[in-house]
OpenMM code with the backbone's topology and positions (N, CA, C; nanometers):
from openmm import Vec3, app, unit

residues = "UNK UNK UNK UNK UNK UNK UNK UNK UNK UNK UNK UNK UNK UNK UNK UNK UNK UNK UNK UNK UNK UNK UNK UNK UNK UNK UNK UNK UNK UNK UNK UNK UNK UNK UNK UNK UNK UNK UNK UNK UNK UNK UNK UNK UNK UNK UNK UNK UNK UNK UNK UNK UNK UNK UNK UNK UNK UNK UNK UNK UNK UNK UNK UNK UNK UNK UNK UNK UNK UNK UNK UNK UNK UNK UNK UNK UNK UNK UNK UNK UNK".split()
positions = [
    Vec3(-0.4101, -1.4046, -1.8183),
    Vec3(-0.3917, -1.2630, -1.7878),
    Vec3(-0.3639, -1.2474, -1.6380),
    Vec3(-0.2736, -1.1602, -1.6043),
    Vec3(-0.2351, -1.1345, -1.4662),
    Vec3(-0.3393, -1.0436, -1.4012),
    Vec3(-0.3972, -1.0895, -1.2908),
    Vec3(-0.4960, -1.0061, -1.2222),
    Vec3(-0.4242, -0.9045, -1.1345),
    Vec3(-0.4963, -0.7991, -1.0998),
    Vec3(-0.4382, -0.6963, -1.0134),
    Vec3(-0.3985, -0.7568, -0.8801),
    Vec3(-0.4815, -0.8452, -0.8268),
    Vec3(-0.4513, -0.9063, -0.6980),
    Vec3(-0.3221, -0.9861, -0.7034),
    Vec3(-0.3029, -1.0659, -0.8069),
    Vec3(-0.1802, -1.1441, -0.8148),
    Vec3(-0.0597, -1.0544, -0.8392),
    Vec3(-0.0774, -0.9444, -0.9080),
    Vec3(0.0323, -0.8491, -0.9267),
    Vec3(0.0700, -0.7862, -0.7934),
    Vec3(-0.0278, -0.7502, -0.7119),
    Vec3(-0.0011, -0.6958, -0.5787),
    Vec3(0.0728, -0.7985, -0.4940),
    Vec3(0.0265, -0.9236, -0.4996),
    Vec3(0.0922, -1.0303, -0.4242),
    Vec3(0.2380, -1.0451, -0.4670),
    Vec3(0.2629, -1.0390, -0.5945),
    Vec3(0.3993, -1.0547, -0.6447),
    Vec3(0.4897, -0.9421, -0.5948),
    Vec3(0.4404, -0.8208, -0.5966),
    Vec3(0.5186, -0.7073, -0.5468),
    Vec3(0.5433, -0.7228, -0.3972),
    Vec3(0.4411, -0.7653, -0.3235),
    Vec3(0.4560, -0.7857, -0.1792),
    Vec3(0.5589, -0.8950, -0.1511),
    Vec3(0.5545, -1.0053, -0.2271),
    Vec3(0.6543, -1.1126, -0.2114),
    Vec3(0.7946, -1.0595, -0.2377),
    Vec3(0.8092, -0.9776, -0.3377),
    Vec3(0.9390, -0.9187, -0.3699),
    Vec3(0.9894, -0.8338, -0.2537),
    Vec3(0.9003, -0.7553, -0.1955),
    Vec3(0.9388, -0.6717, -0.0816),
    Vec3(0.9846, -0.7582, 0.0355),
    Vec3(0.9087, -0.8627, 0.0646),
    Vec3(0.9408, -0.9494, 0.1775),
    Vec3(1.0727, -1.0217, 0.1541),
    Vec3(1.0957, -1.0649, 0.0324),
    Vec3(1.2183, -1.1406, 0.0049),
    Vec3(1.3424, -1.0523, 0.0068),
    Vec3(1.3247, -0.9228, -0.0156),
    Vec3(1.4401, -0.8342, -0.0240),
    Vec3(1.4647, -0.7473, 0.0970),
    Vec3(1.3796, -0.7578, 0.1991),
    Vec3(1.3942, -0.6718, 0.3160),
    Vec3(1.3936, -0.7545, 0.4437),
    Vec3(1.4555, -0.7010, 0.5445),
    Vec3(1.4494, -0.7600, 0.6767),
    Vec3(1.3037, -0.7530, 0.7236),
    Vec3(1.2433, -0.8664, 0.7634),
    Vec3(1.1018, -0.8649, 0.8021),
    Vec3(1.0680, -0.7637, 0.9124),
    Vec3(1.1560, -0.7522, 1.0131),
    Vec3(1.1288, -0.6566, 1.1208),
    Vec3(1.1255, -0.5132, 1.0687),
    Vec3(1.2164, -0.4849, 0.9780),
    Vec3(1.2217, -0.3499, 0.9209),
    Vec3(1.0970, -0.3210, 0.8371),
    Vec3(1.0529, -0.4201, 0.7612),
    Vec3(0.9330, -0.4034, 0.6793),
    Vec3(0.8104, -0.3822, 0.7673),
    Vec3(0.7986, -0.4605, 0.8728),
    Vec3(0.6834, -0.4475, 0.9633),
    Vec3(0.6825, -0.3102, 1.0305),
    Vec3(0.7991, -0.2590, 1.0628),
    Vec3(0.8097, -0.1295, 1.1306),
    Vec3(0.7885, -0.0104, 1.0367),
    Vec3(0.7937, -0.0332, 0.9063),
    Vec3(0.7821, 0.0769, 0.8105),
    Vec3(0.6494, 0.1509, 0.8267),
    Vec3(0.6569, 0.2812, 0.8267),
    Vec3(0.5382, 0.3661, 0.8322),
    Vec3(0.5333, 0.4524, 0.7064),
    Vec3(0.4163, 0.4611, 0.6482),
    Vec3(0.3986, 0.5465, 0.5307),
    Vec3(0.4261, 0.6908, 0.5733),
    Vec3(0.5031, 0.7647, 0.4939),
    Vec3(0.5345, 0.9032, 0.5313),
    Vec3(0.4091, 0.9868, 0.5561),
    Vec3(0.4182, 1.0711, 0.6562),
    Vec3(0.3047, 1.1554, 0.6976),
    Vec3(0.2459, 1.2352, 0.5809),
    Vec3(0.3307, 1.2835, 0.4910),
    Vec3(0.2829, 1.3601, 0.3754),
    Vec3(0.1801, 1.2805, 0.2954),
    Vec3(0.2081, 1.1519, 0.2740),
    Vec3(0.1168, 1.0690, 0.1953),
    Vec3(-0.0137, 1.0437, 0.2694),
    Vec3(-0.0057, 1.0272, 0.4002),
    Vec3(-0.1262, 1.0070, 0.4810),
    Vec3(-0.2140, 1.1325, 0.4751),
    Vec3(-0.1519, 1.2468, 0.4902),
    Vec3(-0.2268, 1.3731, 0.4846),
    Vec3(-0.2869, 1.3955, 0.3469),
    Vec3(-0.2110, 1.3655, 0.2435),
    Vec3(-0.2619, 1.3830, 0.1070),
    Vec3(-0.3795, 1.2885, 0.0825),
    Vec3(-0.3679, 1.1662, 0.1290),
    Vec3(-0.4770, 1.0692, 0.1172),
    Vec3(-0.6043, 1.1234, 0.1829),
    Vec3(-0.5903, 1.1787, 0.3036),
    Vec3(-0.7055, 1.2317, 0.3753),
    Vec3(-0.7723, 1.3456, 0.2976),
    Vec3(-0.6915, 1.4324, 0.2386),
    Vec3(-0.7453, 1.5429, 0.1582),
    Vec3(-0.8231, 1.4877, 0.0387),
    Vec3(-0.7644, 1.3903, -0.0286),
    Vec3(-0.8282, 1.3348, -0.1482),
    Vec3(-0.9566, 1.2598, -0.1144),
    Vec3(-0.9588, 1.1902, -0.0022),
    Vec3(-1.0807, 1.1205, 0.0396),
    Vec3(-1.1920, 1.2209, 0.0668),
    Vec3(-1.1587, 1.3294, 0.1340),
    Vec3(-1.2591, 1.4330, 0.1604),
    Vec3(-1.3115, 1.4934, 0.0304),
    Vec3(-1.2223, 1.5166, -0.0643),
    Vec3(-1.2652, 1.5704, -0.1939),
    Vec3(-1.3566, 1.4717, -0.2661),
    Vec3(-1.3233, 1.3422, -0.2562),
    Vec3(-1.4071, 1.2413, -0.3210),
    Vec3(-1.5438, 1.2347, -0.2548),
    Vec3(-1.5478, 1.2397, -0.1219),
    Vec3(-1.6750, 1.2375, -0.0490),
    Vec3(-1.7625, 1.3568, -0.0870),
    Vec3(-1.6995, 1.4723, -0.1105),
    Vec3(-1.7728, 1.5939, -0.1468),
    Vec3(-1.8040, 1.5988, -0.2963),
    Vec3(-1.7660, 1.4922, -0.3677),
    Vec3(-1.7841, 1.4858, -0.5127),
    Vec3(-1.7170, 1.6045, -0.5816),
    Vec3(-1.5981, 1.6380, -0.5323),
    Vec3(-1.5227, 1.7525, -0.5827),
    Vec3(-1.3810, 1.7105, -0.6230),
    Vec3(-1.3683, 1.5881, -0.6738),
    Vec3(-1.2370, 1.5358, -0.7095),
    Vec3(-1.2256, 1.5300, -0.8613),
    Vec3(-1.1129, 1.5792, -0.9133),
    Vec3(-1.0946, 1.5747, -1.0585),
    Vec3(-1.0282, 1.4426, -1.0971),
    Vec3(-1.0255, 1.4089, -1.2256),
    Vec3(-0.9695, 1.2800, -1.2687),
    Vec3(-0.8235, 1.2577, -1.2257),
    Vec3(-0.7424, 1.3605, -1.2288),
    Vec3(-0.6025, 1.3474, -1.1877),
    Vec3(-0.5931, 1.3140, -1.0387),
    Vec3(-0.6746, 1.3799, -0.9589),
    Vec3(-0.6756, 1.3529, -0.8150),
    Vec3(-0.7292, 1.2130, -0.7861),
    Vec3(-0.8289, 1.1709, -0.8626),
    Vec3(-0.8845, 1.0360, -0.8465),
    Vec3(-0.7774, 0.9315, -0.8763),
    Vec3(-0.6982, 0.9528, -0.9799),
    Vec3(-0.5882, 0.8614, -1.0116),
    Vec3(-0.4856, 0.8598, -0.8987),
    Vec3(-0.4575, 0.9770, -0.8437),
    Vec3(-0.3633, 0.9859, -0.7326),
    Vec3(-0.4171, 0.9089, -0.6111),
    Vec3(-0.5442, 0.9255, -0.5814),
    Vec3(-0.6068, 0.8539, -0.4702),
    Vec3(-0.6002, 0.7035, -0.4934),
    Vec3(-0.6329, 0.6599, -0.6130),
    Vec3(-0.6271, 0.5170, -0.6456),
    Vec3(-0.4849, 0.4628, -0.6290),
    Vec3(-0.3863, 0.5409, -0.6685),
    Vec3(-0.2463, 0.4990, -0.6537),
    Vec3(-0.2071, 0.4867, -0.5070),
    Vec3(-0.2479, 0.5825, -0.4266),
    Vec3(-0.2179, 0.5762, -0.2839),
    Vec3(-0.2843, 0.4548, -0.2192),
    Vec3(-0.4062, 0.4245, -0.2601),
    Vec3(-0.4748, 0.3064, -0.2077),
    Vec3(-0.4023, 0.1787, -0.2480),
    Vec3(-0.3558, 0.1715, -0.3719),
    Vec3(-0.2833, 0.0544, -0.4210),
    Vec3(-0.1523, 0.0360, -0.3457),
    Vec3(-0.0799, 0.1456, -0.3256),
    Vec3(0.0469, 0.1393, -0.2520),
    Vec3(0.0219, 0.0914, -0.1092),
    Vec3(-0.0796, 0.1442, -0.0442),
    Vec3(-0.1124, 0.1019, 0.0915),
    Vec3(-0.1478, -0.0464, 0.0951),
    Vec3(-0.2212, -0.0924, -0.0038),
    Vec3(-0.2599, -0.2336, -0.0111),
    Vec3(-0.1374, -0.3235, -0.0239),
    Vec3(-0.0461, -0.2876, -0.1108),
    Vec3(0.0749, -0.3681, -0.1315),
    Vec3(0.1602, -0.3700, -0.0042),
    Vec3(0.1752, -0.2558, 0.0601),
    Vec3(0.2543, -0.2495, 0.1828),
    Vec3(0.1881, -0.3336, 0.2918),
    Vec3(0.0577, -0.3276, 0.3017),
    Vec3(-0.0142, -0.4085, 0.4008),
    Vec3(0.0051, -0.5573, 0.3749),
    Vec3(-0.0055, -0.5989, 0.2484),
    Vec3(0.0184, -0.7388, 0.2136),
    Vec3(0.1599, -0.7809, 0.2512),
    Vec3(0.2568, -0.6983, 0.2190),
    Vec3(0.3963, -0.7302, 0.2495),
    Vec3(0.4179, -0.7424, 0.3999),
    Vec3(0.3560, -0.6544, 0.4775),
    Vec3(0.3702, -0.6614, 0.6225),
    Vec3(0.3106, -0.7915, 0.6768),
    Vec3(0.1950, -0.8308, 0.6246),
    Vec3(0.1341, -0.9570, 0.6673),
    Vec3(0.2236, -1.0754, 0.6337),
    Vec3(0.2808, -1.0735, 0.5140),
    Vec3(0.3715, -1.1822, 0.4740),
    Vec3(0.4953, -1.1842, 0.5623),
    Vec3(0.5465, -1.0673, 0.5967),
    Vec3(0.6638, -1.0604, 0.6839),
    Vec3(0.6310, -1.1146, 0.8236),
    Vec3(0.5110, -1.0850, 0.8741),
    Vec3(0.4697, -1.1376, 1.0040),
    Vec3(0.4606, -1.2894, 1.0009),
    Vec3(0.4054, -1.3429, 0.8924),
    Vec3(0.3967, -1.4891, 0.8786),
    Vec3(0.5357, -1.5502, 0.8692),
    Vec3(0.6255, -1.4842, 0.7979),
    Vec3(0.7635, -1.5338, 0.7844),
    Vec3(0.8314, -1.5384, 0.9200),
    Vec3(0.8140, -1.4348, 0.9991),
    Vec3(0.8738, -1.4321, 1.1338),
    Vec3(0.8122, -1.5392, 1.2239),
    Vec3(0.6819, -1.5567, 1.2138),
    Vec3(0.6135, -1.6560, 1.2979),
    Vec3(0.6586, -1.7980, 1.2633),
    Vec3(0.6912, -1.8207, 1.1360),
    Vec3(0.7331, -1.9541, 1.0923),
    Vec3(0.8788, -1.9828, 1.1263),
    Vec3(0.9548, -1.8814, 1.1581),
    Vec3(1.0990, -1.8997, 1.1854),
    Vec3(1.1243, -1.9572, 1.3225),
] * unit.nanometer
topology = app.Topology()
chain = topology.addChain("A")
for resn in residues:
    res = topology.addResidue(resn, chain)
    for name in ("N", "CA", "C"):
        topology.addAtom(name, app.Element.getBySymbol(name[0]), res)
């Protein structure tokens, strides 16, 4: 069975293989998503988050994790070149 971690790694590898490493490292998550994440975290802390919002928060966390992994892989790729 494919674990979530290995699935994240696979997506990150795909990103690194298909993008210029410098461009990937420079990528910034759009401000809208950062602001939405902050709102959802506050709602979760206040125990005022509904299931749909919790799923949205989990998705944003997963996306951030994959992008972070891809950036690390791109940095290693550049360092090895």
